[in-house]
ROLO-716876 format. One line per 4 residues: number of its first residue (from 1); their letters; for each residue x, y, z of N, C-alpha, C. Coordinates in steps of 0.02 Angstrom, whole numbers, plus 50000, padded with zeros to 5 digits. Layout:
BEGIN
NUM	a	X:Y:Z:X:Y:Z:X:Y:Z | ... .
//
This chain:
BEGIN
1	malg	49407:49867:47323:49421:49936:47358:49393:49897:47457 | 49423:49930:47464:49426:49935:47554:49408:49973:47582 | 49354:49957:47665:49304:49987:47686:49338:50028:47750 | 49334:50088:47774:49367:50089:47844:49314:50101:47894 .
5	lffl	49324:50068:47952:49288:50049:48008:49343:50107:48053 | 49283:50179:48077:49313:50206:48118:49272:50205:48195 | 49321:50217:48264:49289:50205:48328:49303:50252:48348 | 49280:50315:48372:49282:50354:48422:49263:50355:48486 .
9	atta	49325:50376:48528:49306:50368:48624:49320:50436:48645 | 49267:50468:48669:49260:50514:48708:49252:50509:48768 | 49301:50557:48817:49283:50560:48878:49273:50627:48913 | 49255:50648:48972:49241:50738:48991:49254:50729:49043 .
13	grrt	49317:50791:49055:49337:50804:49098:49391:50798:49129 | 49408:50790:49181:49493:50774:49205:49476:50721:49236 | 49427:50729:49270:49421:50633:49306:49350:50605:49265 | 49382:50527:49281:49301:50498:49262:49261:50455:49311 .
17	iatt	49218:50483:49303:49128:50451:49365:49111:50405:49298 | 49058:50387:49375:49012:50325:49337:48964:50350:49377 | 48915:50351:49348:48821:50364:49391:48795:50295:49370 | 48793:50278:49431:48729:50212:49461:48670:50247:49487 .
21	tstc	48655:50184:49478:48553:50187:49515:48548:50175:49563 | 48520:50204:49630:48523:50160:49679:48437:50165:49701 | 48414:50123:49738:48323:50115:49712:48318:50121:49801 | 48282:50149:49815:48249:50168:49869:48187:50143:49871 .
25	isss	48171:50120:49921:48072:50083:49908:48026:50136:49988 | 47990:50165:49949:47941:50188:50020:47876:50191:50036 | 47844:50167:50064:47772:50115:50077:47729:50133:50021 | 47731:50193:49989:47693:50212:49943:47733:50205:49878 .
29	hkvi	47786:50238:49845:47800:50216:49790:47876:50199:49784 | 47901:50190:49718:47974:50173:49706:48006:50232:49671 | 48061:50255:49707:48107:50303:49701:48171:50296:49671 | 48197:50321:49610:48249:50298:49582:48312:50365:49577 .
33	rptt	48361:50362:49618:48386:50424:49612:48465:50406:49597 | 48514:50460:49558:48556:50429:49569:48640:50425:49603 | 48672:50409:49604:48741:50422:49640:48776:50404:49603 | 48843:50459:49641:48897:50477:49605:48952:50448:49628 .
37	afls	49002:50390:49597:49055:50357:49649:49115:50364:49591 | 49183:50382:49619:49241:50378:49605:49239:50316:49584 | 49292:50286:49528:49314:50216:49516:49385:50213:49511 | 49405:50144:49524:49475:50154:49553:49494:50132:49472 .
41	sssl	49562:50140:49470:49606:50119:49402:49572:50049:49397 | 49556:50000:49426:49547:49925:49416:49482:49932:49387 | 49437:49958:49414:49355:49951:49412:49344:50017:49342 | 49396:50064:49324:49386:50089:49287:49397:50052:49213 .
45	shhr	49456:50003:49222:49479:49976:49158:49408:49935:49143 | 49396:49923:49193:49334:49848:49185:49281:49866:49164 | 49267:49955:49163:49201:49994:49167:49221:50003:49071 | 49286:50066:49051:49295:50052:49005:49295:49977:48945 .
49	kdas	49304:49919:48952:49311:49867:48909:49227:49865:48901 | 49175:49865:48980:49093:49848:48970:49078:49903:48930 | 49085:49947:48917:49064:50025:48894:49086:50002:48815 | 49141:49996:48807:49174:49990:48744:49149:49903:48690 .
53	kqhm	49132:49854:48728:49092:49792:48712:49016:49836:48693 | 48983:49850:48726:48928:49894:48732:48936:49939:48647 | 48968:49973:48663:48981:50019:48571:49001:49976:48528 | 49051:49920:48535:49060:49909:48480:48998:49856:48467 .
57	ssss	48960:49806:48506:48880:49795:48492:48861:49827:48459 | 48820:49870:48499:48758:49931:48463:48805:49952:48377 | 48885:49973:48354:48897:49984:48299:48870:49917:48234 | 48877:49877:48277:48897:49807:48251:48815:49803:48215 .
61	sskq	48767:49809:48269:48710:49787:48259:48683:49861:48204 | 48691:49915:48216:48677:49961:48181:48715:49960:48105 | 48757:49912:48100:48785:49927:48032:48773:49864:47994 | 48736:49835:48015:48708:49779:47982:48643:49781:47967 .
65	apkk	48601:49833:47972:48550:49828:47955:48543:49874:47891 | 48592:49916:47863:48609:49939:47792:48612:49879:47754 | 48668:49823:47773:48683:49731:47747:48651:49743:47720 | 48582:49707:47749:48495:49690:47765:48462:49710:47712 .
69	kkks	48467:49777:47688:48440:49800:47648:48492:49790:47574 | 48536:49843:47577:48569:49829:47510:48583:49733:47471 | 48576:49697:47525:48551:49629:47517:48491:49639:47486 | 48448:49649:47521:48360:49626:47496:48362:49688:47414 .
73	rgkd	48408:49736:47406:48386:49767:47330:48420:49741:47301 | 48490:49703:47301:48521:49661:47260:48480:49588:47225 | 48430:49568:47278:48393:49498:47250:48351:49527:47238 | 48297:49589:47241:48255:49628:47209:48277:49658:47113 .
77	lrre	48330:49661:47124:48357:49693:47053:48362:49639:47028 | 48383:49580:47038:48402:49504:46998:48323:49479:46991 | 48254:49500:47036:48229:49468:47025:48185:49490:46946 | 48200:49544:46944:48190:49591:46894:48184:49559:46813 .
81	figm	48247:49515:46812:48262:49489:46757:48275:49408:46763 | 48222:49372:46824:48219:49308:46793:48179:49261:46738 | 48208:49236:46708:48174:49215:46641:48213:49229:46587 | 48250:49299:46597:48278:49338:46520:48339:49303:46504 .
85	akav	48353:49338:46460:48436:49316:46437:48490:49352:46464 | 48577:49314:46503:48589:49353:46522:48624:49409:46480 | 48670:49443:46525:48720:49498:46501:48677:49528:46421 | 48618:49534:46461:48590:49595:46398:48575:49672:46410 .
89	drgq	48604:49694:46390:48606:49785:46412:48526:49809:46412 | 48495:49786:46474:48429:49853:46468:48430:49902:46504 | 48482:49951:46513:48482:49992:46546:48528:49973:46638 | 48525:49939:46633:48553:49900:46725:48634:49921:46706 .
93	fait	48675:49935:46683:48740:49931:46676:48760:50015:46688 | 48803:50023:46725:48844:50075:46737:48872:50078:46670 | 48916:50063:46663:48964:50070:46579:48940:50021:46531 | 48932:50049:46474:48916:49992:46432:48985:50016:46365 .
97	ynpg	48967:49959:46325:49019:49952:46268:48997:50001:46211 | 48995:50067:46212:48968:50089:46144:49042:50110:46079 | 49021:50139:46010:49053:50174:45986:49065:50221:45993 | 49107:50271:45962:49119:50337:45966:49161:50362:45890 .
101	gkdg	49212:50389:45896:49244:50411:45810:49215:50483:45795 | 49229:50487:45735:49186:50576:45708:49134:50536:45672 | 49136:50498:45666:49076:50449:45604:49009:50419:45672 | 49029:50430:45732:48975:50397:45803:48948:50323:45795 .
105	isfe	49012:50281:45743:48992:50214:45745:49064:50190:45743 | 49110:50201:45754:49161:50180:45734:49205:50194:45809 | 49251:50153:45817:49317:50152:45877:49374:50191:45874 | 49399:50223:45893:49467:50260:45900:49532:50227:45943 .
109	aksg	49568:50203:45911:49654:50205:45989:49670:50273:46010 | 49665:50276:46085:49689:50346:46097:49769:50358:46076 | 49789:50322:46064:49866:50298:46049:49893:50293:45979 | 49824:50305:45932:49836:50317:45875:49853:50239:45852 .
113	lpar	49839:50244:45796:49860:50165:45738:49907:50189:45703 | 49932:50130:45662:49993:50134:45605:49938:50168:45541 | 49967:50171:45488:49951:50198:45423:49895:50134:45410 | 49836:50154:45388:49803:50101:45336:49801:50081:45289 .
117	nkpf	49848:50129:45243:49823:50118:45179:49903:50083:45149 | 49902:50041:45196:49957:49999:45157:49947:49930:45207 | 49972:49873:45221:49962:49818:45259:50008:49835:45324 | 49970:49821:45380:50030:49826:45446:50016:49782:45484 .
121	vvlg	50069:49766:45526:50050:49697:45571:50020:49716:45646 | 50010:49682:45680:49970:49693:45739:50007:49634:45787 | 50042:49613:45867:50054:49566:45904:49985:49596:45921 | 49944:49536:45952:49909:49521:46000:49901:49471:46050 .
125	iess	49896:49474:46112:49903:49440:46161:49843:49423:46197 | 49833:49364:46211:49759:49351:46258:49796:49317:46315 | 49753:49335:46380:49746:49300:46417:49707:49315:46480 | 49646:49280:46422:49559:49310:46480:49544:49262:46525 .
129	cddt	49570:49188:46511:49537:49147:46555:49609:49103:46578 | 49602:49033:46538:49644:48983:46571:49680:48959:46506 | 49710:49010:46449:49760:48984:46381:49796:49069:46383 | 49854:49055:46383:49902:49091:46372:49931:49102:46303 .
133	gaav	49875:49146:46252:49914:49144:46173:49936:49228:46155 | 49970:49215:46117:49983:49272:46050:49990:49249:45996 | 49962:49311:45951:49964:49293:45868:50000:49346:45825 | 50028:49350:45783:50062:49384:45734:50011:49416:45683 .
137	vrsd	49967:49445:45653:49923:49475:45615:49926:49521:45571 | 49934:49524:45516:49934:49570:45477:49857:49584:45463 | 49869:49649:45434:49776:49676:45439:49753:49652:45388 | 49766:49631:45331:49728:49587:45288:49707:49539:45294 .
141	gvil	49726:49508:45375:49690:49445:45383:49716:49392:45400 | 49801:49394:45382:49838:49329:45362:49878:49313:45427 | 49880:49251:45471:49906:49267:45516:49981:49231:45508 | 50022:49266:45534:50083:49238:45525:50118:49201:45557 .
145	gesl	50111:49215:45604:50129:49170:45673:50096:49162:45755 | 50097:49096:45763:50060:49098:45834:50086:49064:45896 | 50035:49068:45950:50071:49028:45986:50017:49007:46052 | 50024:48956:46086:49966:48952:46140:49997:48898:46197 .
149	asqh	50002:48938:46240:50012:48859:46306:49959:48866:46339 | 49937:48798:46334:49861:48788:46373:49874:48768:46432 | 49817:48762:46479:49848:48756:46561:49782:48707:46574 | 49768:48662:46511:49710:48596:46528:49759:48553:46587 .
153	dihe	49829:48540:46587:49844:48478:46645:49807:48526:46706 | 49826:48596:46733:49840:48627:46767:49775:48628:46821 | 49709:48624:46775:49638:48656:46809:49611:48569:46803 | 49632:48524:46768:49595:48475:46763:49574:48415:46831 .
157	ewgg	49637:48425:46872:49609:48390:46929:49536:48455:46972 | 49519:48499:46959:49487:48533:46987:49412:48526:46979 | 49428:48521:46891:49354:48513:46863:49343:48584:46841 | 49382:48624:46853:49374:48693:46823:49430:48743:46811 .
161	vvpg	49428:48812:46807:49472:48845:46787:49502:48881:46871 | 49540:48886:46908:49563:48897:46960:49594:48978:46948 | 49555:49027:46976:49599:49084:46951:49653:49109:46954 | 49697:49086:47012:49737:49094:47075:49793:49057:47001 .
165	lakt	49787:49004:47009:49836:48957:46981:49859:48990:46903 | 49770:48989:46890:49772:49015:46799:49812:49071:46796 | 49820:49139:46854:49870:49190:46833:49942:49183:46847 | 49950:49115:46901:50025:49103:46902:50053:49074:46856 .
169	ahee	49997:49035:46812:50026:49007:46761:50043:49042:46704 | 49993:49121:46680:49993:49171:46629:50061:49185:46642 | 50085:49227:46694:50153:49235:46716:50212:49210:46712 | 50196:49154:46716:50267:49108:46682:50270:49099:46609 .
173	kidl	50215:49088:46571:50205:49069:46510:50213:49166:46459 | 50176:49198:46484:50180:49251:46429:50230:49275:46407 | 50303:49277:46406:50337:49308:46375:50384:49247:46328 | 50382:49211:46332:50388:49130:46295:50334:49143:46246 .
177	viee	50281:49128:46259:50226:49115:46219:50247:49193:46152 | 50247:49234:46192:50242:49294:46137:50313:49290:46089 | 50374:49277:46114:50424:49251:46100:50417:49212:46026 | 50385:49162:46058:50364:49085:46001:50332:49136:45923 .
181	alqn	50290:49162:45972:50231:49191:45890:50265:49221:45852 | 50325:49281:45888:50367:49315:45840:50407:49283:45770 | 50442:49217:45852:50470:49167:45806:50454:49145:45732 | 50376:49140:45734:50358:49105:45691:50346:49146:45631 .
185	anlt	50321:49212:45667:50282:49259:45588:50369:49269:45571 | 50428:49230:45594:50482:49247:45549:50520:49362:45555 | 50487:49392:45608:50478:49460:45624:50505:49457:45706 | 50540:49524:45706:50535:49535:45753:50501:49602:45826 .
189	msev	50512:49628:45862:50458:49666:45896:50457:49736:45884 | 50527:49768:45835:50545:49808:45816:50495:49832:45757 | 50483:49775:45721:50449:49762:45639:50368:49758:45655 | 50357:49734:45712:50290:49751:45740:50223:49818:45743 .
193	daig	50194:49821:45719:50155:49900:45703:50129:49924:45755 | 50084:49894:45807:50047:49902:45841:50045:49832:45905 | 50008:49844:45975:50008:49805:46006:49911:49806:46020 | 49877:49734:45999:49833:49721:46020:49844:49685:46094 .
197	vtvg	49761:49681:46142:49764:49636:46185:49715:49664:46216 | 49669:49589:46257:49630:49584:46247:49601:49614:46333 | 49553:49665:46313:49567:49702:46416:49473:49686:46458 | 49440:49620:46428:49391:49594:46452:49328:49578:46409 .
201	pgle	49270:49553:46430:49264:49532:46475:49314:49470:46487 | 49311:49449:46551:49360:49363:46565:49398:49392:46661 | 49422:49342:46660:49440:49340:46742:49495:49398:46732 | 49476:49458:46790:49506:49509:46805:49589:49487:46822 .
205	iclr	49610:49442:46887:49677:49434:46880:49725:49395:46818 | 49675:49365:46782:49721:49343:46710:49736:49399:46650 | 49662:49444:46674:49667:49491:46603:49731:49548:46627 | 49742:49556:46682:49791:49602:46704:49858:49570:46690 .
209	vgce	49883:49513:46694:49923:49509:46656:49936:49527:46602 | 49907:49505:46555:49909:49508:46486:49912:49577:46465 | 49865:49633:46491:49842:49685:46471:49931:49730:46499 | 49939:49709:46570:50016:49750:46601:50073:49712:46547 .
213	rake	50095:49664:46493:50136:49627:46472:50137:49689:46409 | 50069:49707:46374:50066:49728:46323:50076:49815:46325 | 50032:49808:46370:50079:49920:46409:50152:49915:46398 | 50173:49854:46430:50252:49869:46440:50283:49877:46368 .
217	ialr	50261:49846:46338:50293:49809:46262:50287:49893:46217 | 50208:49913:46240:50212:49956:46186:50240:50038:46222 | 50238:50041:46260:50283:50079:46285:50373:50099:46301 | 50377:50018:46289:50460:50019:46272:50479:50007:46187 .
221	ykkp	50421:49975:46131:50448:50006:46091:50423:50055:46027 | 50352:50102:46086:50333:50156:46063:50274:50144:45996 | 50258:50076:46026:50199:50056:45984:50115:50086:45994 | 50086:50096:45938:50003:50101:45977:50001:50066:46017 .
225	fvgv	49940:50064:46075:49900:50017:46107:49835:49994:46080 | 49808:49947:46083:49750:49956:46069:49710:49900:46128 | 49640:49916:46153:49619:49854:46201:49570:49818:46133 | 49547:49753:46152:49509:49713:46117:49450:49664:46147 .
229	hhle	49388:49704:46141:49338:49659:46149:49333:49596:46130 | 49344:49556:46194:49334:49489:46198:49317:49448:46175 | 49221:49454:46187:49173:49420:46130:49176:49457:46072 | 49182:49530:46039:49177:49558:45985:49252:49531:45966 .
233	ahil	49311:49501:45978:49350:49492:45945:49344:49382:45926 | 49298:49372:45969:49274:49295:45927:49218:49322:45881 | 49181:49332:45876:49122:49379:45814:49180:49370:45748 | 49237:49430:45771:49281:49444:45690:49312:49405:45673 .
237	marl	49346:49342:45727:49378:49270:45678:49343:49251:45622 | 49263:49275:45621:49227:49223:45565:49263:49281:45518 | 49260:49323:45536:49296:49366:45441:49366:49346:45404 | 49403:49315:45464:49483:49300:45434:49446:49233:45361 .
241	pfgn	49487:49237:45319:49469:49200:45252:49528:49165:45275 | 49507:49115:45307:49547:49027:45335:49523:48996:45257 | 49598:48933:45235:49588:48894:45201:49564:48932:45125 | 49556:48884:45083:49535:48882:45025:49459:48899:45009 .
245	lerv	49441:48979:45039:49344:48980:45016:49320:48998:44978 | 49286:48978:44945:49241:48963:44880:49230:49034:44872 | 49213:49078:44912:49182:49136:44902:49206:49191:44962 | 49237:49237:44975:49249:49282:45006:49222:49364:44982 .
249	evqp	49238:49399:45008:49228:49480:45019:49295:49526:45004 | 49289:49543:44957:49348:49591:44927:49326:49675:44947 | 49369:49689:45012:49341:49755:45034:49425:49804:44995 | 49383:49833:44931:49417:49891:44895:49481:49938:44937 .
253	atee	49519:49954:44901:49539:50002:44936:49547:50079:44951 | 49543:50096:44981:49545:50202:44985:49597:50203:45003 | 49587:50291:44991:49624:50323:45026:49676:50328:45063 | 49625:50295:45110:49628:50259:45196:49647:50204:45218 .
257	vhea	49606:50172:45187:49610:50096:45197:49637:50041:45127 | 49689:50017:45161:49701:49965:45101:49655:49929:45085 | 49664:49874:45042:49626:49823:44992:49640:49752:45082 | 49577:49731:45055:49573:49671:45096:49547:49619:45098 .
261	vham	49535:49556:45110:49506:49506:45097:49459:49486:45165 | 49367:49468:45152:49345:49447:45221:49313:49382:45200 | 49307:49348:45252:49269:49282:45220:49184:49284:45228 | 49163:49354:45249:49098:49371:45251:49096:49432:45266 .
265	sfpf	49017:49462:45251:49050:49549:45240:48967:49559:45305 | 48964:49617:45323:48891:49652:45389:48842:49636:45334 | 48773:49613:45366:48776:49603:45434:48755:49528:45429 | 48783:49510:45504:48785:49414:45491:48755:49387:45552 .
269	lall	48751:49303:45564:48715:49331:45636:48790:49271:45663 | 48783:49288:45753:48856:49229:45755:48824:49221:45828 | 48810:49166:45853:48808:49111:45904:48893:49100:45942 | 48877:49149:46010:48933:49167:46038:48917:49101:46121 .
273	vsgg	48973:49044:46132:48979:49017:46160:49033:48995:46213 | 49023:49045:46244:49102:49073:46281:49103:49093:46345 | 49124:49056:46381:49139:49071:46459:49059:49065:46477 | 49037:49128:46517:48974:49146:46548:48944:49175:46487 .
277	hcql	48969:49190:46427:48905:49213:46384:48890:49175:46330 | 48846:49152:46305:48788:49101:46257:48735:49152:46252 | 48756:49192:46196:48716:49233:46146:48712:49215:46061 | 48642:49239:46037:48643:49235:45970:48637:49305:45948 .
281	mkcl	48699:49343:45910:48684:49405:45887:48673:49405:45805 | 48642:49490:45799:48648:49511:45744:48722:49543:45742 | 48768:49565:45687:48813:49587:45676:48804:49626:45629 | 48801:49718:45638:48800:49743:45590:48879:49786:45587 .
285	gigr	48914:49778:45617:48959:49809:45589:49013:49797:45660 | 49083:49839:45639:49118:49827:45686:49108:49883:45754 | 49073:49840:45808:49064:49882:45874:48994:49905:45881 | 48961:49857:45826:48888:49854:45810:48850:49811:45806 .
289	ysii	48828:49778:45863:48790:49721:45890:48724:49714:45912 | 48685:49691:45892:48600:49674:45952:48585:49606:45960 | 48590:49607:46001:48594:49536:46056:48509:49502:46035 | 48509:49450:45989:48430:49429:45991:48407:49385:46062 .
293	ggti	48455:49362:46075:48449:49299:46147:48495:49277:46177 | 48479:49250:46222:48557:49214:46258:48508:49178:46319 | 48577:49136:46351:48539:49082:46391:48528:49121:46457 | 48484:49105:46501:48457:49124:46548:48519:49086:46630 .
297	ddsl	48554:49054:46613:48578:49013:46646:48661:49014:46644 | 48713:48980:46659:48762:48980:46627:48786:48942:46569 | 48841:48967:46532:48817:48924:46437:48891:48871:46467 | 48878:48836:46376:48926:48771:46386:48995:48789:46419 .
301	gm	49031:48839:46398:49070:48862:46413:49093:48871:46507 | 49042:48858:46525:49052:48881:46593:49076:48783:46627 .
//
């Protein structure tokens, strides 16, 4: 967002004059009377510069006051949440992540979804921070192929993630990572049924790389586009049936949804230790979460 500062200079009449004051001292009192003098071009220029400086000075001082008030308001708001867990919705957020759908508790992709009465394949793209990732996942939870480009060596010398360097590395590796994930899945882009991508939270300039690439692919191949909430994706990974599990939840097929196998069923507890979010959450369903508690400072992920 850019702020525009506009300065307006006005002059009156065809001739510019300056009013000065001269002082006459009488025996009983001081008299101040105005005198009018025509200015030469050189003195006029000097006068304009002085007036401009005074105008800028007054404008600067008048603009500083609101900034101080705004800063003070920000401090007051932060004080309200001292000692409380971060990232908990207490009504302070202008935008919230709420489900909708016909039932009020589910999410709907505006671009539509593949037919869900049989297994479908999704290409997932991740660029929220410092690693570029892609995976081809079947809707029953089976990972068909994946690829990851780590940026550990890039950021190690800085002691943390440098957003600008991360963005550049994403741009350099994202096409290679996507192509490798498809090759590992032994599939082509035309055989993928939908495109999913992390839309946040994360580093904005990094998220943009993945989102723009996913959007381009979805438009080119006419595939449904699904935005994925970063933290929800971490939570739902716990439901994927990895390895030889002794106990799994089988979701029976219906007319609308095919059979699926999950490692656990709702509700369950989840501990997130990711970036600026460290939270203990009660997970009630897709898009339905309750934050029980969290850190009051940065998490281990920071």
